[in-house]
C-alpha positions as CSV (number, residue, x, y, z in Angstrom):
1,M,93.5,106.2,117.3
2,S,92.0,104.6,120.3
3,S,88.5,104.3,119.1
4,L,89.6,102.5,115.9
5,L,91.4,99.7,117.7
6,D,93.1,98.7,120.9
7,R,96.3,100.8,121.0
8,P,98.4,98.3,123.0
9,L,97.4,95.5,120.6
10,R,98.3,97.6,117.6
11,T,101.7,98.5,119.2
12,A,102.4,94.8,119.8
13,I,101.5,93.9,116.2
14,L,103.8,96.6,114.8
15,A,106.6,95.5,117.2
16,A,106.2,91.9,115.8
17,A,106.5,93.3,112.3
18,N,109.8,94.9,113.1
19,N,111.3,91.9,115.0
20,P,113.9,90.2,112.8
21,L,113.4,86.8,114.5
22,V,109.7,86.9,114.0
23,R,110.1,88.1,110.4
24,S,112.6,85.4,109.5
25,G,110.5,82.6,111.0
26,V,107.3,83.7,109.3
27,S,108.9,84.5,106.0
28,R,109.9,80.9,105.5
29,Y,106.3,79.6,105.5
30,G,104.0,82.7,105.2
31,M,103.4,82.6,101.5
32,K,102.3,79.0,101.7
33,L,100.1,79.7,104.7
34,G,98.1,82.4,102.9
35,A,100.1,85.6,102.4
36,G,99.9,85.0,98.7
37,R,96.3,86.0,98.8
38,F,97.3,89.5,99.7
39,V,100.8,89.8,98.2
40,A,101.7,89.0,94.5
41,G,104.9,87.1,95.2
42,E,108.3,88.4,96.0
43,S,109.7,89.3,92.5
44,I,108.6,91.2,89.4
45,E,108.4,87.8,87.6
46,E,105.9,86.6,90.1
47,F,104.0,89.9,90.1
48,M,103.3,90.2,86.4
49,P,101.0,87.2,86.0
50,V,99.0,88.5,88.9
51,A,98.7,91.9,87.3
52,R,97.5,90.3,84.0
53,E,94.9,88.3,85.8
54,T,93.8,91.3,87.8
55,Q,93.2,93.2,84.6
56,R,91.4,90.3,83.0
57,R,88.9,90.4,85.9
58,G,88.1,94.0,85.1
59,F,90.4,95.9,87.5
60,A,93.1,98.4,87.0
61,V,96.4,97.9,89.0
62,A,98.5,100.0,91.2
63,A,101.9,98.2,91.7
64,T,103.9,98.6,94.9
65,L,107.3,97.1,95.6
66,L,107.0,96.7,99.4
67,G,109.6,98.5,101.5
68,E,110.4,101.8,103.2
69,S,112.9,103.7,105.3
70,V,115.9,102.6,103.2
71,S,119.3,103.9,104.5
72,D,121.6,102.8,101.7
73,V,122.0,105.1,98.7
74,D,122.6,102.2,96.2
75,E,119.5,100.4,97.4
76,T,117.4,103.5,96.8
77,R,118.6,103.5,93.2
78,T,117.9,99.8,92.8
79,V,114.3,100.4,94.0
80,A,113.8,103.3,91.5
81,A,115.1,101.1,88.7
82,E,112.6,98.4,89.6
83,Y,109.8,100.9,89.4
84,R,111.0,102.1,86.0
85,A,111.1,98.4,84.9
86,L,107.5,98.0,86.0
87,L,106.4,101.0,84.0
88,E,108.2,99.8,80.9
89,A,106.6,96.3,81.3
90,F,103.2,97.8,81.6
91,A,103.7,99.7,78.4
92,R,105.0,96.7,76.5
93,E,102.0,94.6,77.5
94,N,99.4,97.5,77.3
95,L,98.4,96.8,80.9
96,D,96.1,99.3,82.7
97,A,98.5,99.6,85.6
98,N,100.6,102.3,87.3
99,V,102.9,102.4,90.3
100,A,102.8,103.8,93.8
101,F,105.8,104.1,96.1
102,K,107.0,105.5,99.4
103,L,109.5,108.3,99.3
104,T,111.5,106.7,102.2
105,H,112.0,103.7,99.9
106,V,113.8,105.9,97.4
107,G,115.9,107.9,99.9
108,L,113.8,110.5,101.8
109,D,115.4,109.4,105.1
110,I,118.8,110.0,103.6
111,D,118.3,113.2,101.8
112,P,115.2,114.8,100.2
113,E,117.2,115.7,97.2
114,L,118.1,112.1,96.7
115,A,114.5,111.1,97.0
116,L,113.6,113.8,94.4
117,E,116.3,112.6,92.1
118,N,115.2,109.0,92.2
119,A,111.5,109.8,92.0
120,A,112.3,112.0,89.0
121,T,113.7,109.0,87.1
122,I,110.5,107.2,87.7
123,A,108.5,110.2,86.6
124,A,110.4,110.5,83.4
125,V,109.6,106.9,82.4
126,A,105.9,107.4,83.5
127,R,105.7,110.4,81.2
128,E,107.5,108.6,78.3
129,T,105.1,105.6,78.6
130,G,102.0,107.8,79.0
131,N,101.4,106.6,82.5
132,T,101.1,108.1,86.0
133,F,102.5,107.4,89.4
134,R,101.6,108.3,93.0
135,M,103.9,108.9,96.0
136,D,102.4,107.4,99.2
137,M,102.0,109.5,102.3
138,E,103.9,108.2,105.3
139,Q,104.0,109.5,108.9
140,S,103.1,113.1,109.6
141,R,106.7,114.1,109.8
142,Y,107.1,113.4,106.1
143,V,104.1,115.4,104.8
144,D,105.9,118.7,104.1
145,R,108.8,117.0,102.2
146,T,106.4,114.7,100.3
147,L,104.3,117.7,99.2
148,W,107.4,119.6,98.2
149,I,108.6,116.7,96.0
150,Y,105.1,116.3,94.6
151,R,105.0,120.0,93.5
152,E,108.4,119.7,91.9
153,L,107.5,116.6,89.9
154,R,104.1,117.9,89.0
155,Q,105.7,121.0,87.5
156,R,108.4,119.1,85.7
157,Y,106.5,116.0,84.4
158,G,102.8,116.5,85.0
159,C,102.1,112.8,85.7
160,A,102.8,112.9,89.4
161,G,100.3,112.1,92.1
162,F,100.2,112.0,95.9
163,V,98.2,110.8,98.8
164,L,96.3,112.5,101.7
165,Q,95.3,110.9,105.0
166,S,92.0,111.9,106.4
167,Y,93.1,111.2,110.0
168,L,95.5,114.1,109.9
169,H,94.1,117.5,111.0
170,R,96.1,119.3,108.3
171,S,94.9,117.3,105.3
172,E,92.0,119.7,104.3
173,T,94.4,122.6,104.3
174,D,96.9,120.6,102.2
175,L,94.3,119.6,99.7
176,R,93.0,123.2,99.2
177,A,96.6,124.3,98.7
178,T,97.0,121.9,95.8
179,L,93.7,122.4,94.0
180,A,95.2,124.9,91.6
181,L,97.4,122.1,90.3
182,A,94.4,119.9,89.3
183,P,96.0,117.2,91.4
184,N,96.1,113.4,90.9
185,L,95.2,112.5,94.4
186,R,94.4,109.4,96.4
187,I,92.5,109.8,99.7
188,V,93.0,107.2,102.5
189,K,92.1,107.1,106.1
190,G,95.7,106.6,107.4
191,A,97.6,103.7,109.0
192,Y,100.3,105.1,111.2
193,L,100.3,105.7,115.0
194,E,100.0,109.5,115.5
195,P,99.4,111.7,118.5
196,S,96.1,113.4,119.0
197,T,97.8,116.8,118.4
198,V,98.2,115.9,114.7
199,A,95.5,113.2,114.1
200,F,91.9,112.8,114.9
201,A,91.3,110.4,117.7
202,Q,87.8,109.1,116.9
203,K,86.7,107.0,114.0
204,H,83.7,109.2,113.2
205,E,86.0,112.2,113.0
206,V,88.3,110.4,110.5
207,D,85.3,109.3,108.5
208,E,83.8,112.8,108.5
209,N,87.0,114.3,107.3
210,Y,87.3,111.6,104.6
211,R,83.9,112.6,103.3
212,R,84.8,116.3,103.4
213,L,88.1,115.7,101.5
214,V,86.1,113.7,98.8
215,E,83.6,116.5,98.4
216,I,86.3,119.1,98.1
217,A,88.4,117.1,95.6
218,L,85.4,116.2,93.4
219,S,84.4,119.9,93.4
220,A,87.6,120.9,91.6
221,E,89.7,119.9,88.6
222,G,91.9,116.8,88.8
223,Y,91.6,113.1,89.3
224,T,90.7,111.5,92.6
225,A,91.3,107.9,93.8
226,I,89.0,107.0,96.7
227,A,90.8,104.3,98.6
228,T,88.5,102.6,101.0
229,H,86.9,99.3,101.9
230,D,84.2,101.0,103.9
231,P,80.8,100.3,102.4
232,A,79.4,103.4,104.0
233,I,82.1,105.6,102.4
234,V,81.5,103.8,99.1
235,A,77.7,104.5,99.3
236,F,78.5,108.2,100.2
237,V,80.6,108.6,97.1
238,T,78.3,106.9,94.7
239,N,75.4,109.0,96.0
240,L,77.5,112.2,95.7
241,V,78.6,111.6,92.1
242,A,75.1,110.7,91.1
243,S,73.7,113.9,92.7
244,R,76.3,116.0,90.9
245,G,75.9,114.2,87.6
246,L,79.6,113.1,87.5
247,P,80.5,110.2,85.1
248,K,81.4,106.9,86.7
249,R,84.8,106.9,84.9
250,G,87.2,109.6,84.0
251,R,87.0,111.9,87.0
252,F,87.6,109.5,89.9
253,E,88.2,105.8,90.7
254,F,87.8,103.6,93.7
255,Q,90.9,101.8,95.0
256,M,91.1,98.8,97.2
257,L,93.8,96.4,98.4
258,Y,94.5,93.2,96.6
259,G,92.8,90.3,98.4
260,I,90.7,92.5,100.7
261,A,87.0,93.4,100.1
262,E,87.2,92.1,96.5
263,P,83.5,91.2,96.4
264,L,82.7,94.9,97.1
265,A,85.3,95.9,94.4
266,A,83.8,93.5,91.9
267,S,80.3,94.8,92.5
268,L,81.5,98.3,91.7
269,V,83.0,97.1,88.5
270,R,79.7,95.5,87.5
271,R,78.0,98.8,88.2
272,G,80.3,100.5,85.8
273,Y,82.8,102.2,88.2
274,R,86.5,102.2,87.6
275,V,88.2,100.2,90.4
276,R,92.0,99.9,90.8
277,L,93.5,97.2,93.1
278,S,96.7,98.0,94.9
279,V,98.8,94.9,94.3
280,P,101.9,94.7,96.4
281,Y,104.9,92.4,96.0
282,G,108.4,91.9,97.4
283,D,110.2,90.2,100.2
284,F,109.1,92.9,102.7
285,W,105.6,91.4,102.7
286,F,105.5,90.4,106.4
287,P,105.6,94.0,107.8
288,Y,103.0,94.9,105.2
289,L,100.6,92.3,106.5
290,M,101.3,93.3,110.1
291,R,100.4,96.9,109.3
292,R,97.1,95.7,107.7
293,L,96.4,93.9,111.0
294,A,97.5,96.9,113.1
295,E,95.1,99.1,111.3
296,R,92.3,96.9,112.5
297,P,93.1,93.8,114.7
298,A,89.7,92.3,113.6
299,N,91.5,91.8,110.3
300,L,93.4,89.0,112.0
301,G,90.3,86.8,111.8
302,F,89.8,87.9,108.2
303,F,93.3,86.9,107.3
304,L,93.1,83.5,109.0
305,R,89.8,82.7,107.3
306,H,91.2,83.5,103.9
307,A,94.6,81.9,104.6
308,L,93.0,78.6,105.5
309,R,90.3,78.6,102.8
310,P,91.0,76.1,100.1
311,R,92.1,77.6,96.8
């Protein structure tokens, strides 16, 4: 997406994220240097106090154990077990929190049936605890398999949700195809490098499609999470729901990343909107931060300012 950022710089950032030497060196000191402002520790024990504090400040939580593209079957089952443990912990503590995970983290690269099996164990606990979950959307090559698993789990458990990326040409068609299911949907702009044959190349096209997806989603049954840090998109949504007489809670929510644009998030809470912060944790945090920088290299200055700011 050449107009969103400098493509060679983005490629270099992503290469650094995947370099084991860089990762091992940064991982030793990164949390102390400021990564903890964006990632809630490396374990569930470190994550839970952050989730409690996030709720105390008026936000709901979406928990994510960082990781993707797992190639070991046993590891995929360990990941699924951790998500089940999170859902059970949320129920015990009556936290307003759910989970979101990548299907490649639970086996999609190994076998779609394995990913479905693991995701179903998470879905079963979500239903038992009266909660919901969402499956993140990854690169365009995974869209069809992700939507297949979503439909399977939506039919079996009813509490499944998924994500659409506004930079993909196909997303409007995919959204319209799921409207009959009254979907639990999150709309994002998209963070992966994709060719222009499948993704919009210009920022204004991505933004225009984002607004179109929001309008379609809020015109139908279901629940929509509007994941953005863009004040212009936020203003569009608040004006849209006001013009349609939609309630500020119950039909949709805003979602933002933990540690990013929290003043905007807090202002929305004060105005009565429901806001959920996506709070990641885990030892895979360095590639996560690199992806945030790759989405917009100007975020590097943002990260450094916050990393060096006194607590």
